[in-house]
All heavy atoms as a GROMACS GRO file, in nm:
protein
  618
    1MET      N    1   0.070  -0.120  -0.002
    1MET     CA    2   0.004   0.005   0.003
    1MET      C    3   0.078   0.132  -0.006
    1MET      O    4   0.051   0.225  -0.067
    1MET     CB    5  -0.090   0.009   0.122
    1MET     CG    6  -0.227  -0.072   0.108
    1MET     SD    7  -0.340   0.040   0.072
    1MET     CE    8  -0.478  -0.040   0.096
    2LYS      N    9   0.186   0.122   0.076
    2LYS     CA   10   0.275   0.238   0.081
    2LYS      C   11   0.328   0.274  -0.045
    2LYS      O   12   0.338   0.396  -0.079
    2LYS     CB   13   0.381   0.213   0.189
    2LYS     CG   14   0.460   0.333   0.243
    2LYS     CD   15   0.543   0.303   0.348
    2LYS     CE   16   0.593   0.420   0.413
    2LYS     NZ   17   0.684   0.404   0.524
    3LYS      N   18   0.376   0.179  -0.126
    3LYS     CA   19   0.431   0.205  -0.255
    3LYS      C   20   0.324   0.271  -0.353
    3LYS      O   21   0.360   0.349  -0.430
    3LYS     CB   22   0.493   0.078  -0.314
    3LYS     CG   23   0.576   0.088  -0.435
    3LYS     CD   24   0.646  -0.033  -0.464
    3LYS     CE   25   0.757  -0.010  -0.571
    3LYS     NZ   26   0.831  -0.116  -0.602
    4GLN      N   27   0.211   0.227  -0.351
    4GLN     CA   28   0.094   0.275  -0.441
    4GLN      C   29   0.066   0.421  -0.399
    4GLN      O   30   0.045   0.503  -0.483
    4GLN     CB   31  -0.020   0.190  -0.432
    4GLN     CG   32  -0.010   0.056  -0.503
    4GLN     CD   33  -0.129  -0.024  -0.483
    4GLN    OE1   34  -0.225   0.005  -0.407
    4GLN    NE2   35  -0.145  -0.135  -0.560
    5ALA      N   36   0.075   0.455  -0.273
    5ALA     CA   37   0.040   0.583  -0.228
    5ALA      C   38   0.159   0.676  -0.283
    5ALA      O   39   0.118   0.798  -0.320
    5ALA     CB   40   0.039   0.589  -0.071
    6ARG      N   41   0.283   0.636  -0.267
    6ARG     CA   42   0.388   0.721  -0.308
    6ARG      C   43   0.382   0.740  -0.462
    6ARG      O   44   0.396   0.851  -0.513
    6ARG     CB   45   0.526   0.659  -0.282
    6ARG     CG   46   0.634   0.749  -0.311
    6ARG     CD   47   0.776   0.696  -0.289
    6ARG     NE   48   0.790   0.606  -0.187
    6ARG     CZ   49   0.882   0.518  -0.164
    6ARG    NH1   50   0.980   0.518  -0.257
    6ARG    NH2   51   0.895   0.444  -0.063
    7ASN      N   52   0.345   0.625  -0.537
    7ASN     CA   53   0.326   0.635  -0.685
    7ASN      C   54   0.208   0.731  -0.722
    7ASN      O   55   0.227   0.812  -0.815
    7ASN     CB   56   0.305   0.503  -0.737
    7ASN     CG   57   0.430   0.425  -0.755
    7ASN    OD1   58   0.540   0.465  -0.748
    7ASN    ND2   59   0.412   0.285  -0.767
    8ALA      N   60   0.094   0.727  -0.647
    8ALA     CA   61  -0.011   0.826  -0.672
    8ALA      C   62   0.035   0.961  -0.645
    8ALA      O   63   0.006   1.049  -0.725
    8ALA     CB   64  -0.134   0.780  -0.586
    9LEU      N   65   0.113   0.982  -0.541
    9LEU     CA   66   0.155   1.124  -0.519
    9LEU      C   67   0.244   1.172  -0.630
    9LEU      O   68   0.237   1.284  -0.672
    9LEU     CB   69   0.233   1.124  -0.377
    9LEU     CG   70   0.278   1.270  -0.333
    9LEU    CD1   71   0.168   1.359  -0.323
    9LEU    CD2   72   0.360   1.246  -0.208
   10LEU      N   73   0.336   1.083  -0.667
   10LEU     CA   74   0.439   1.121  -0.767
   10LEU      C   75   0.349   1.137  -0.905
   10LEU      O   76   0.383   1.239  -0.991
   10LEU     CB   77   0.533   1.014  -0.795
   10LEU     CG   78   0.644   1.013  -0.686
   10LEU    CD1   79   0.736   0.887  -0.717
   10LEU    CD2   80   0.730   1.144  -0.673
   11ASP      N   81   0.254   1.075  -0.940
   11ASP     CA   82   0.172   1.081  -1.058
   11ASP      C   83   0.110   1.223  -1.054
   11ASP      O   84   0.097   1.283  -1.154
   11ASP     CB   85   0.070   0.972  -1.069
   11ASP     CG   86   0.126   0.838  -1.113
   11ASP    OD1   87   0.250   0.846  -1.176
   11ASP    OD2   88   0.070   0.728  -1.095
   12LYS      N   89   0.049   1.260  -0.931
   12LYS     CA   90  -0.025   1.382  -0.923
   12LYS      C   91   0.082   1.507  -0.938
   12LYS      O   92   0.050   1.600  -1.009
   12LYS     CB   93  -0.089   1.402  -0.800
   12LYS     CG   94  -0.221   1.303  -0.788
   12LYS     CD   95  -0.287   1.330  -0.663
   12LYS     CE   96  -0.425   1.243  -0.664
   12LYS     NZ   97  -0.506   1.270  -0.550
   13ALA      N   98   0.198   1.491  -0.886
   13ALA     CA   99   0.289   1.591  -0.899
   13ALA      C  100   0.342   1.610  -1.038
   13ALA      O  101   0.353   1.714  -1.091
   13ALA     CB  102   0.426   1.564  -0.804
   14HIS      N  103   0.366   1.486  -1.100
   14HIS     CA  104   0.399   1.496  -1.252
   14HIS      C  105   0.292   1.556  -1.340
   14HIS      O  106   0.326   1.642  -1.418
   14HIS     CB  107   0.430   1.351  -1.295
   14HIS     CG  108   0.474   1.352  -1.439
   14HIS    ND1  109   0.385   1.315  -1.538
   14HIS    CD2  110   0.597   1.376  -1.490
   14HIS    CE1  111   0.458   1.306  -1.650
   14HIS    NE2  112   0.581   1.350  -1.625
   15LYS      N  113   0.166   1.524  -1.313
   15LYS     CA  114   0.050   1.565  -1.381
   15LYS      C  115   0.051   1.715  -1.365
   15LYS      O  116   0.020   1.797  -1.460
   15LYS     CB  117  -0.071   1.504  -1.345
   15LYS     CG  118  -0.182   1.546  -1.425
   15LYS     CD  119  -0.316   1.458  -1.380
   15LYS     CE  120  -0.428   1.501  -1.484
   15LYS     NZ  121  -0.555   1.433  -1.438
   16GLY      N  122   0.061   1.764  -1.247
   16GLY     CA  123   0.067   1.918  -1.210
   16GLY      C  124   0.183   1.982  -1.285
   16GLY      O  125   0.165   2.096  -1.340
   17PHE      N  126   0.298   1.930  -1.296
   17PHE     CA  127   0.416   1.988  -1.355
   17PHE      C  128   0.388   1.989  -1.504
   17PHE      O  129   0.421   2.102  -1.565
   17PHE     CB  130   0.540   1.904  -1.318
   17PHE     CG  131   0.659   1.962  -1.377
   17PHE    CD1  132   0.725   2.073  -1.337
   17PHE    CD2  133   0.718   1.899  -1.500
   17PHE    CE1  134   0.840   2.129  -1.386
   17PHE    CE2  135   0.839   1.945  -1.565
   17PHE     CZ  136   0.886   2.074  -1.506
   18VAL      N  137   0.326   1.893  -1.561
   18VAL     CA  138   0.311   1.888  -1.700
   18VAL      C  139   0.212   1.997  -1.744
   18VAL      O  140   0.226   2.067  -1.835
   18VAL     CB  141   0.255   1.754  -1.751
   18VAL    CG1  142   0.192   1.755  -1.888
   18VAL    CG2  143   0.376   1.648  -1.748
   19TRP      N  144   0.100   2.011  -1.664
   19TRP     CA  145  -0.004   2.126  -1.671
   19TRP      C  146   0.069   2.262  -1.674
   19TRP      O  147   0.025   2.344  -1.749
   19TRP     CB  148  -0.115   2.105  -1.591
   19TRP     CG  149  -0.211   1.999  -1.644
   19TRP    CD1  150  -0.237   1.871  -1.594
   19TRP    CD2  151  -0.308   2.012  -1.760
   19TRP    NE1  152  -0.334   1.810  -1.683
   19TRP    CE2  153  -0.374   1.898  -1.770
   19TRP    CE3  154  -0.336   2.114  -1.842
   19TRP    CZ2  155  -0.471   1.879  -1.869
   19TRP    CZ3  156  -0.423   2.097  -1.950
   19TRP    CH2  157  -0.495   1.978  -1.953
   20ALA      N  158   0.149   2.276  -1.566
   20ALA     CA  159   0.203   2.395  -1.557
   20ALA      C  160   0.297   2.439  -1.678
   20ALA      O  161   0.316   2.544  -1.727
   20ALA     CB  162   0.306   2.400  -1.427
   21CYS      N  163   0.371   2.332  -1.729
   21CYS     CA  164   0.455   2.357  -1.839
   21CYS      C  165   0.376   2.388  -1.964
   21CYS      O  166   0.405   2.470  -2.064
   21CYS     CB  167   0.542   2.225  -1.885
   21CYS     SG  168   0.681   2.201  -1.765
   22LEU      N  169   0.244   2.321  -1.980
   22LEU     CA  170   0.165   2.360  -2.092
   22LEU      C  171   0.118   2.508  -2.086
   22LEU      O  172   0.104   2.568  -2.184
   22LEU     CB  173   0.052   2.255  -2.098
   22LEU     CG  174   0.087   2.122  -2.134
   22LEU    CD1  175  -0.040   2.018  -2.125
   22LEU    CD2  176   0.131   2.118  -2.285
   23GLY      N  177   0.075   2.540  -1.960
   23GLY     CA  178   0.026   2.673  -1.936
   23GLY      C  179   0.138   2.773  -1.971
   23GLY      O  180   0.104   2.878  -2.036
   24LEU      N  181   0.264   2.761  -1.932
   24LEU     CA  182   0.369   2.848  -1.952
   24LEU      C  183   0.388   2.852  -2.111
   24LEU      O  184   0.435   2.956  -2.158
   24LEU     CB  185   0.504   2.799  -1.886
   24LEU     CG  186   0.499   2.843  -1.730
   24LEU    CD1  187   0.624   2.786  -1.667
   24LEU    CD2  188   0.494   2.990  -1.729
   25THR      N  189   0.388   2.730  -2.172
   25THR     CA  190   0.410   2.739  -2.320
   25THR      C  191   0.291   2.822  -2.391
   25THR      O  192   0.326   2.897  -2.488
   25THR     CB  193   0.412   2.595  -2.377
   25THR    OG1  194   0.516   2.527  -2.315
   25THR    CG2  195   0.425   2.585  -2.526
   26ALA      N  196   0.168   2.795  -2.345
   26ALA     CA  197   0.068   2.882  -2.413
   26ALA      C  198   0.084   3.028  -2.387
   26ALA      O  199   0.063   3.104  -2.481
   26ALA     CB  200  -0.079   2.827  -2.355
   27TYR      N  201   0.107   3.067  -2.267
   27TYR     CA  202   0.130   3.203  -2.229
   27TYR      C  203   0.253   3.260  -2.307
   27TYR      O  204   0.241   3.374  -2.366
   27TYR     CB  205   0.158   3.227  -2.073
   27TYR     CG  206   0.168   3.364  -2.026
   27TYR    CD1  207   0.058   3.450  -2.053
   27TYR    CD2  208   0.284   3.408  -1.984
   27TYR    CE1  209   0.084   3.590  -2.011
   27TYR    CE2  210   0.303   3.540  -1.951
   27TYR     CZ  211   0.201   3.625  -1.947
   27TYR     OH  212   0.214   3.769  -1.916
   28GLY      N  213   0.365   3.184  -2.324
   28GLY     CA  214   0.473   3.233  -2.398
   28GLY      C  215   0.438   3.246  -2.544
   28GLY      O  216   0.480   3.352  -2.613
   29SER      N  217   0.370   3.148  -2.599
   29SER     CA  218   0.311   3.168  -2.739
   29SER      C  219   0.223   3.307  -2.750
   29SER      O  220   0.237   3.369  -2.857
   29SER     CB  221   0.232   3.047  -2.776
   29SER     OG  222   0.314   2.933  -2.778
   30TYR      N  223   0.142   3.328  -2.662
   30TYR     CA  224   0.066   3.444  -2.664
   30TYR      C  225   0.151   3.573  -2.662
   30TYR      O  226   0.135   3.672  -2.753
   30TYR     CB  227  -0.040   3.445  -2.544
   30TYR     CG  228  -0.109   3.573  -2.524
   30TYR    CD1  229  -0.213   3.612  -2.608
   30TYR    CD2  230  -0.069   3.663  -2.412
   30TYR    CE1  231  -0.277   3.736  -2.602
   30TYR    CE2  232  -0.136   3.782  -2.398
   30TYR     CZ  233  -0.246   3.812  -2.486
   30TYR     OH  234  -0.311   3.930  -2.460
   31LEU      N  235   0.248   3.584  -2.588
   31LEU     CA  236   0.348   3.696  -2.585
   31LEU      C  237   0.422   3.710  -2.706
   31LEU      O  238   0.436   3.827  -2.755
   31LEU     CB  239   0.438   3.692  -2.458
   31LEU     CG  240   0.372   3.703  -2.316
   31LEU    CD1  241   0.487   3.680  -2.207
   31LEU    CD2  242   0.303   3.830  -2.303
   32ILE      N  243   0.455   3.588  -2.764
   32ILE     CA  244   0.547   3.604  -2.879
   32ILE      C  245   0.435   3.660  -2.996
   32ILE      O  246   0.479   3.745  -3.088
   32ILE     CB  247   0.593   3.478  -2.935
   32ILE    CG1  248   0.710   3.439  -2.828
   32ILE    CG2  249   0.647   3.458  -3.072
   32ILE    CD1  250   0.759   3.291  -2.844
   33THR      N  251   0.329   3.607  -3.005
   33THR     CA  252   0.223   3.656  -3.109
   33THR      C  253   0.191   3.807  -3.089
   33THR      O  254   0.191   3.881  -3.181
   33THR     CB  255   0.096   3.583  -3.089
   33THR    OG1  256   0.114   3.437  -3.096
   33THR    CG2  257  -0.018   3.627  -3.190
   34LEU      N  258   0.188   3.846  -2.970
   34LEU     CA  259   0.181   3.996  -2.949
   34LEU      C  260   0.298   4.077  -3.000
   34LEU      O  261   0.280   4.186  -3.066
   34LEU     CB  262   0.155   4.036  -2.796
   34LEU     CG  263   0.014   3.998  -2.730
   34LEU    CD1  264   0.023   4.025  -2.589
   34LEU    CD2  265  -0.081   4.064  -2.810
   35ARG      N  266   0.417   4.035  -2.972
   35ARG     CA  267   0.538   4.102  -3.021
   35ARG      C  268   0.535   4.099  -3.179
   35ARG      O  269   0.574   4.197  -3.236
   35ARG     CB  270   0.667   4.021  -2.981
   35ARG     CG  271   0.693   4.031  -2.837
   35ARG     CD  272   0.770   4.166  -2.820
   35ARG     NE  273   0.814   4.178  -2.673
   35ARG     CZ  274   0.934   4.208  -2.624
   35ARG    NH1  275   1.024   4.230  -2.714
   35ARG    NH2  276   0.930   4.232  -2.506
   36VAL      N  277   0.506   3.990  -3.246
   36VAL     CA  278   0.493   3.982  -3.383
   36VAL      C  279   0.394   4.074  -3.432
   36VAL      O  280   0.419   4.149  -3.531
   36VAL     CB  281   0.476   3.835  -3.443
   36VAL    CG1  282   0.445   3.835  -3.587
   36VAL    CG2  283   0.589   3.742  -3.406
   37TYR      N  284   0.280   4.078  -3.375
   37TYR     CA  285   0.181   4.167  -3.420
   37TYR      C  286   0.219   4.315  -3.396
   37TYR      O  287   0.200   4.397  -3.507
   37TYR     CB  288   0.051   4.147  -3.348
   37TYR     CG  289  -0.062   4.251  -3.369
   37TYR    CD1  290  -0.143   4.226  -3.490
   37TYR    CD2  291  -0.094   4.348  -3.290
   37TYR    CE1  292  -0.243   4.310  -3.512
   37TYR    CE2  293  -0.198   4.437  -3.315
   37TYR     CZ  294  -0.267   4.422  -3.425
   37TYR     OH  295  -0.373   4.507  -3.450
   38ARG      N  296   0.286   4.352  -3.303
   38ARG     CA  297   0.324   4.485  -3.272
   38ARG      C  298   0.425   4.523  -3.383
   38ARG      O  299   0.438   4.634  -3.423
   38ARG     CB  300   0.373   4.506  -3.120
   38ARG     CG  301   0.423   4.643  -3.101
   38ARG     CD  302   0.453   4.639  -2.947
   38ARG     NE  303   0.494   4.791  -2.920
   38ARG     CZ  304   0.612   4.849  -2.928
   38ARG    NH1  305   0.705   4.763  -2.954
   38ARG    NH2  306   0.643   4.963  -2.902
   39TYR      N  307   0.525   4.432  -3.412
   39TYR     CA  308   0.627   4.472  -3.499
   39TYR      C  309   0.564   4.508  -3.644
   39TYR      O  310   0.600   4.597  -3.699
   39TYR     CB  311   0.730   4.350  -3.523
   39TYR     CG  312   0.816   4.378  -3.633
   39TYR    CD1  313   0.943   4.445  -3.604
   39TYR    CD2  314   0.813   4.320  -3.760
   39TYR    CE1  315   1.032   4.485  -3.700
   39TYR    CE2  316   0.902   4.344  -3.857
   39TYR     CZ  317   1.012   4.438  -3.830
   39TYR     OH  318   1.099   4.455  -3.921
   40PHE      N  319   0.473   4.422  -3.689
   40PHE     CA  320   0.420   4.448  -3.825
   40PHE      C  321   0.313   4.550  -3.822
   40PHE      O  322   0.289   4.618  -3.934
   40PHE     CB  323   0.347   4.309  -3.875
   40PHE     CG  324   0.449   4.217  -3.927
   40PHE    CD1  325   0.465   4.100  -3.867
   40PHE    CD2  326   0.529   4.245  -4.033
   40PHE    CE1  327   0.557   4.008  -3.899
   40PHE    CE2  328   0.609   4.152  -4.081
   40PHE     CZ  329   0.646   4.039  -4.016
   41THR      N  330   0.252   4.595  -3.715
   41THR     CA  331   0.163   4.708  -3.706
   41THR      C  332   0.222   4.848  -3.664
   41THR      O  333   0.164   4.944  -3.701
   41THR     CB  334   0.033   4.670  -3.632
   41THR    OG1  335   0.073   4.643  -3.498
   41THR    CG2  336  -0.035   4.554  -3.685
   42VAL      N  337   0.314   4.844  -3.578
   42VAL     CA  338   0.364   4.963  -3.527
   42VAL      C  339   0.510   4.990  -3.566
   42VAL      O  340   0.550   5.094  -3.630
   42VAL     CB  341   0.363   4.966  -3.367
   42VAL    CG1  342   0.413   5.081  -3.312
   42VAL    CG2  343   0.218   4.937  -3.331
   43ILE      N  344   0.593   4.894  -3.550
   43ILE     CA  345   0.752   4.927  -3.560
   43ILE      C  346   0.784   4.937  -3.702
   43ILE      O  347   0.840   5.022  -3.749
   43ILE     CB  348   0.817   4.821  -3.482
   43ILE    CG1  349   0.792   4.827  -3.338
   43ILE    CG2  350   0.967   4.821  -3.511
   43ILE    CD1  351   0.850   4.720  -3.246
   44ALA      N  352   0.751   4.842  -3.786
   44ALA     CA  353   0.785   4.834  -3.928
   44ALA      C  354   0.740   4.969  -3.995
   44ALA      O  355   0.809   5.027  -4.067
   44ALA     CB  356   0.743   4.711  -3.993
   45PRO      N  357   0.599   4.993  -3.983
   45PRO     CA  358   0.557   5.120  -4.050
   45PRO      C  359   0.641   5.253  -4.012
   45PRO      O  360   0.666   5.339  -4.082
   45PRO     CB  361   0.405   5.132  -4.014
   45PRO     CG  362   0.366   4.992  -3.991
   45PRO     CD  363   0.490   4.926  -3.926
   46ALA      N  364   0.665   5.253  -3.879
   46ALA     CA  365   0.744   5.374  -3.825
   46ALA      C  366   0.885   5.363  -3.891
   46ALA      O  367   0.936   5.482  -3.912
   46ALA     CB  368   0.738   5.359  -3.667
   47LYS      N  369   0.940   5.249  -3.894
   47LYS     CA  370   1.076   5.241  -3.940
   47LYS      C  371   1.069   5.290  -4.087
   47LYS      O  372   1.165   5.362  -4.140
   47LYS     CB  373   1.117   5.109  -3.938
   47LYS     CG  374   1.283   5.094  -3.964
   47LYS     CD  375   1.321   4.941  -3.973
   47LYS     CE  376   1.310   4.877  -3.841
   47LYS     NZ  377   1.367   4.739  -3.842
   48GLU      N  378   0.971   5.245  -4.168
   48GLU     CA  379   0.965   5.281  -4.312
   48GLU      C  380   0.943   5.435  -4.328
   48GLU      O  381   1.007   5.509  -4.422
   48GLU     CB  382   0.857   5.214  -4.376
   48GLU     CG  383   0.890   5.066  -4.403
   48GLU     CD  384   0.770   4.997  -4.463
   48GLU    OE1  385   0.680   5.052  -4.515
   48GLU    OE2  386   0.775   4.876  -4.459
   49ALA      N  387   0.849   5.500  -4.231
   49ALA     CA  388   0.831   5.639  -4.238
   49ALA      C  389   0.956   5.723  -4.208
   49ALA      O  390   0.977   5.816  -4.264
   49ALA     CB  391   0.712   5.673  -4.145
   50TYR      N  392   1.033   5.672  -4.115
   50TYR     CA  393   1.153   5.744  -4.071
   50TYR      C  394   1.251   5.733  -4.195
   50TYR      O  395   1.317   5.831  -4.224
   50TYR     CB  396   1.206   5.671  -3.958
   50TYR     CG  397   1.342   5.729  -3.911
   50TYR    CD1  398   1.354   5.863  -3.851
   50TYR    CD2  399   1.466   5.659  -3.919
   50TYR    CE1  400   1.464   5.914  -3.816
   50TYR    CE2  401   1.581   5.720  -3.889
   50TYR     CZ  402   1.591   5.850  -3.827
   50TYR     OH  403   1.703   5.903  -3.797
   51GLN      N  404   1.273   5.622  -4.256
   51GLN     CA  405   1.351   5.614  -4.380
   51GLN      C  406   1.312   5.699  -4.491
   51GLN      O  407   1.394   5.763  -4.552
   51GLN     CB  408   1.361   5.464  -4.425
   51GLN     CG  409   1.441   5.388  -4.324
   51GLN     CD  410   1.441   5.240  -4.377
   51GLN    OE1  411   1.361   5.200  -4.468
   51GLN    NE2  412   1.518   5.149  -4.305
   52ARG      N  413   1.180   5.715  -4.521
   52ARG     CA  414   1.122   5.801  -4.611
   52ARG      C  415   1.154   5.948  -4.587
   52ARG      O  416   1.192   6.024  -4.666
   52ARG     CB  417   0.966   5.778  -4.634
   52ARG     CG  418   0.941   5.669  -4.739
   52ARG     CD  419   0.798   5.668  -4.767
   52ARG     NE  420   0.741   5.570  -4.693
   52ARG     CZ  421   0.654   5.576  -4.605
   52ARG    NH1  422   0.590   5.693  -4.578
   52ARG    NH2  423   0.607   5.463  -4.537
   53GLU      N  424   1.138   5.970  -4.464
   53GLU     CA  425   1.175   6.120  -4.394
   53GLU      C  426   1.317   6.149  -4.431
   53GLU      O  427   1.345   6.261  -4.471
   53GLU     CB  428   1.142   6.116  -4.260
   53GLU     CG  429   1.151   6.264  -4.198
   53GLU     CD  430   1.121   6.271  -4.051
   53GLU    OE1  431   1.038   6.189  -4.006
   53GLU    OE2  432   1.191   6.333  -3.978
   54LEU      N  433   1.407   6.060  -4.408
   54LEU     CA  434   1.557   6.085  -4.415
   54LEU      C  435   1.580   6.108  -4.563
   54LEU      O  436   1.651   6.187  -4.605
   54LEU     CB  437   1.627   5.975  -4.371
   54LEU     CG  438   1.644   5.954  -4.211
   54LEU    CD1  439   1.726   5.832  -4.170
   54LEU    CD2  440   1.708   6.094  -4.160
   55LEU      N  441   1.519   6.025  -4.660
   55LEU     CA  442   1.533   6.037  -4.799
   55LEU      C  443   1.484   6.166  -4.842
   55LEU      O  444   1.553   6.228  -4.940
   55LEU     CB  445   1.482   5.925  -4.876
   55LEU     CG  446   1.539   5.773  -4.869
   55LEU    CD1  447   1.457   5.675  -4.931
   55LEU    CD2  448   1.682   5.783  -4.931
   56GLN      N  449   1.374   6.210  -4.802
   56GLN     CA  450   1.315   6.343  -4.848
   56GLN      C  451   1.399   6.460  -4.799
   56GLN      O  452   1.425   6.547  -4.875
   56GLN     CB  453   1.167   6.346  -4.791
   56GLN     CG  454   1.073   6.268  -4.868
   56GLN     CD  455   0.938   6.280  -4.791
   56GLN    OE1  456   0.923   6.337  -4.696
   56GLN    NE2  457   0.832   6.215  -4.859
   57LYS      N  458   1.449   6.442  -4.676
   57LYS     CA  459   1.536   6.541  -4.624
   57LYS      C  460   1.683   6.553  -4.708
   57LYS      O  461   1.718   6.672  -4.742
   57LYS     CB  462   1.571   6.519  -4.483
   57LYS     CG  463   1.646   6.623  -4.399
   57LYS     CD  464   1.672   6.579  -4.262
   57LYS     CE  465   1.759   6.696  -4.195
   57LYS     NZ  466   1.775   6.663  -4.040
   58ALA      N  467   1.736   6.440  -4.745
   58ALA     CA  468   1.850   6.448  -4.828
   58ALA      C  469   1.820   6.506  -4.958
   58ALA      O  470   1.903   6.572  -5.011
   58ALA     CB  471   1.903   6.303  -4.839
   59GLU      N  472   1.704   6.467  -5.015
   59GLU     CA  473   1.670   6.519  -5.150
   59GLU      C  474   1.642   6.667  -5.137
   59GLU      O  475   1.684   6.748  -5.230
   59GLU     CB  476   1.537   6.453  -5.206
   59GLU     CG  477   1.500   6.487  -5.342
   59GLU     CD  478   1.603   6.436  -5.440
   59GLU    OE1  479   1.658   6.327  -5.410
   59GLU    OE2  480   1.605   6.488  -5.548
   60MET      N  481   1.591   6.719  -5.035
   60MET     CA  482   1.574   6.874  -5.018
   60MET      C  483   1.694   6.941  -5.003
   60MET      O  484   1.724   7.041  -5.068
   60MET     CB  485   1.490   6.888  -4.903
   60MET     CG  486   1.333   6.868  -4.926
   60MET     SD  487   1.228   6.898  -4.780
   60MET     CE  488   1.269   7.065  -4.733
   61GLU      N  489   1.803   6.884  -4.933
   61GLU     CA  490   1.927   6.942  -4.914
   61GLU      C  491   1.998   6.940  -5.050
   61GLU      O  492   2.073   7.036  -5.084
   61GLU     CB  493   1.999   6.865  -4.811
   61GLU     CG  494   1.958   6.893  -4.667
   61GLU     CD  495   2.029   6.808  -4.567
   61GLU    OE1  496   2.124   6.735  -4.596
   61GLU    OE2  497   1.998   6.818  -4.442
   62LYS      N  498   1.976   6.838  -5.128
   62LYS     CA  499   2.045   6.825  -5.249
   62LYS      C  500   2.002   6.939  -5.349
   62LYS      O  501   2.069   7.001  -5.423
   62LYS     CB  502   2.029   6.692  -5.314
   62LYS     CG  503   2.085   6.668  -5.452
   62LYS     CD  504   2.053   6.536  -5.506
   62LYS     CE  505   2.085   6.518  -5.644
   62LYS     NZ  506   2.054   6.389  -5.705
   63ASN      N  507   1.858   6.957  -5.338
   63ASN     CA  508   1.804   7.052  -5.437
   63ASN      C  509   1.840   7.195  -5.385
   63ASN      O  510   1.862   7.285  -5.479
   63ASN     CB  511   1.651   7.038  -5.433
   63ASN     CG  512   1.602   6.913  -5.521
   63ASN    OD1  513   1.686   6.863  -5.592
   63ASN    ND2  514   1.485   6.855  -5.479
   64GLN      N  515   1.840   7.219  -5.260
   64GLN     CA  516   1.884   7.353  -5.210
   64GLN      C  517   2.013   7.386  -5.246
   64GLN      O  518   2.042   7.506  -5.270
   64GLN     CB  519   1.855   7.368  -5.054
   64GLN     CG  520   1.698   7.367  -5.020
   64GLN     CD  521   1.695   7.359  -4.866
   64GLN    OE1  522   1.777   7.349  -4.797
   64GLN    NE2  523   1.557   7.371  -4.827
   65SER      N  524   2.107   7.297  -5.224
   65SER     CA  525   2.251   7.335  -5.254
   65SER      C  526   2.280   7.349  -5.406
   65SER      O  527   2.386   7.390  -5.444
   65SER     CB  528   2.333   7.232  -5.175
   65SER     OG  529   2.328   7.107  -5.240
   66GLY      N  530   2.207   7.271  -5.488
   66GLY     CA  531   2.236   7.275  -5.621
   66GLY      C  532   2.340   7.179  -5.659
   66GLY      O  533   2.378   7.169  -5.784
   67LEU      N  534   2.405   7.116  -5.558
   67LEU     CA  535   2.515   7.034  -5.586
   67LEU      C  536   2.478   6.886  -5.561
   67LEU      O  537   2.385   6.853  -5.484
   67LEU     CB  538   2.629   7.054  -5.489
   67LEU     CG  539   2.693   7.192  -5.481
   67LEU    CD1  540   2.793   7.204  -5.372
   67LEU    CD2  541   2.765   7.214  -5.610
   68SER      N  542   2.529   6.797  -5.643
   68SER     CA  543   2.507   6.667  -5.624
   68SER      C  544   2.586   6.600  -5.516
   68SER      O  545   2.703   6.653  -5.493
   68SER     CB  546   2.544   6.587  -5.762
   68SER     OG  547   2.520   6.444  -5.747
   69LEU      N  548   2.532   6.506  -5.447
   69LEU     CA  549   2.607   6.449  -5.338
   69LEU      C  550   2.710   6.344  -5.397
   69LEU      O  551   2.796   6.304  -5.332
   69LEU     CB  552   2.509   6.376  -5.236
   69LEU     CG  553   2.415   6.451  -5.168
   69LEU    CD1  554   2.316   6.364  -5.083
   69LEU    CD2  555   2.468   6.558  -5.070
   70ASP      N  556   2.702   6.315  -5.516
   70ASP     CA  557   2.792   6.219  -5.582
   70ASP      C  558   2.919   6.304  -5.615
   70ASP      O  559   2.913   6.392  -5.686
   70ASP     CB  560   2.714   6.177  -5.702
   70ASP     CG  561   2.812   6.056  -5.764
   70ASP    OD1  562   2.909   6.009  -5.708
   70ASP    OD2  563   2.776   6.011  -5.874
   71LYS      N  564   3.022   6.255  -5.566
   71LYS     CA  565   3.168   6.315  -5.585
   71LYS      C  566   3.235   6.271  -5.704
   71LYS      O  567   3.339   6.318  -5.750
   71LYS     CB  568   3.247   6.298  -5.472
   71LYS     CG  569   3.179   6.344  -5.329
   71LYS     CD  570   3.203   6.486  -5.312
   71LYS     CE  571   3.142   6.520  -5.161
   71LYS     NZ  572   3.077   6.644  -5.145
   72ALA      N  573   3.182   6.177  -5.773
   72ALA     CA  574   3.254   6.105  -5.884
   72ALA      C  575   3.241   6.202  -6.008
   72ALA      O  576   3.131   6.260  -6.042
   72ALA     CB  577   3.205   5.973  -5.918
   73PRO      N  578   3.347   6.223  -6.084
   73PRO     CA  579   3.329   6.307  -6.216
   73PRO      C  580   3.245   6.249  -6.319
   73PRO      O  581   3.247   6.116  -6.325
   73PRO     CB  582   3.486   6.328  -6.249
   73PRO     CG  583   3.555   6.205  -6.195
   73PRO     CD  584   3.477   6.168  -6.054
   74GLU      N  585   3.196   6.320  -6.396
   74GLU     CA  586   3.108   6.261  -6.511
   74GLU      C  587   3.194   6.218  -6.621
   74GLU      O  588   3.310   6.282  -6.650
   74GLU     CB  589   3.020   6.368  -6.565
   74GLU     CG  590   2.889   6.397  -6.469
   74GLU     CD  591   2.791   6.490  -6.550
   74GLU    OE1  592   2.777   6.469  -6.672
   74GLU    OE2  593   2.738   6.574  -6.481
   75LEU      N  594   3.169   6.108  -6.680
   75LEU     CA  595   3.239   6.062  -6.791
   75LEU      C  596   3.190   6.107  -6.926
   75LEU      O  597   3.054   6.102  -6.933
   75LEU     CB  598   3.240   5.906  -6.793
   75LEU     CG  599   3.311   5.839  -6.673
   75LEU    CD1  600   3.292   5.684  -6.689
   75LEU    CD2  601   3.465   5.875  -6.677
   76LYS      N  602   3.261   6.178  -7.004
   76LYS     CA  603   3.207   6.233  -7.131
   76LYS      C  604   3.291   6.158  -7.253
   76LYS      O  605   3.407   6.145  -7.248
   76LYS     CB  606   3.237   6.387  -7.139
   76LYS     CG  607   3.155   6.460  -7.025
   76LYS     CD  608   3.196   6.598  -7.044
   76LYS     CE  609   3.105   6.677  -6.936
   76LYS     NZ  610   3.130   6.816  -6.929
   77MET      N  611   3.213   6.127  -7.349
   77MET     CA  612   3.262   6.059  -7.470
   77MET      C  613   3.260   6.144  -7.581
   77MET      O  614   3.191   6.208  -7.611
   77MET     CB  615   3.185   5.910  -7.492
   77MET     CG  616   3.216   5.831  -7.380
   77MET     SD  617   3.137   5.673  -7.424
   77MET     CE  618   3.223   5.560  -7.339
   0.00000   0.00000   0.00000
């Protein structure tokens, strides 16, 4: 009887541990999903807008100065 009681206790502890691991896995998957969603809806568009802003700023500076940012001489044939 004593051996069966110990096995029952270990079985319950193991079952509880497995359920805890499953719960942590589900919660972690939820958090990863939120990160991916935030990246595609907030971070990536903001990054693209910032890059477009930098390109427009460089283009405006180029137009204002009248000089090309390219330092290489033109090849004439």
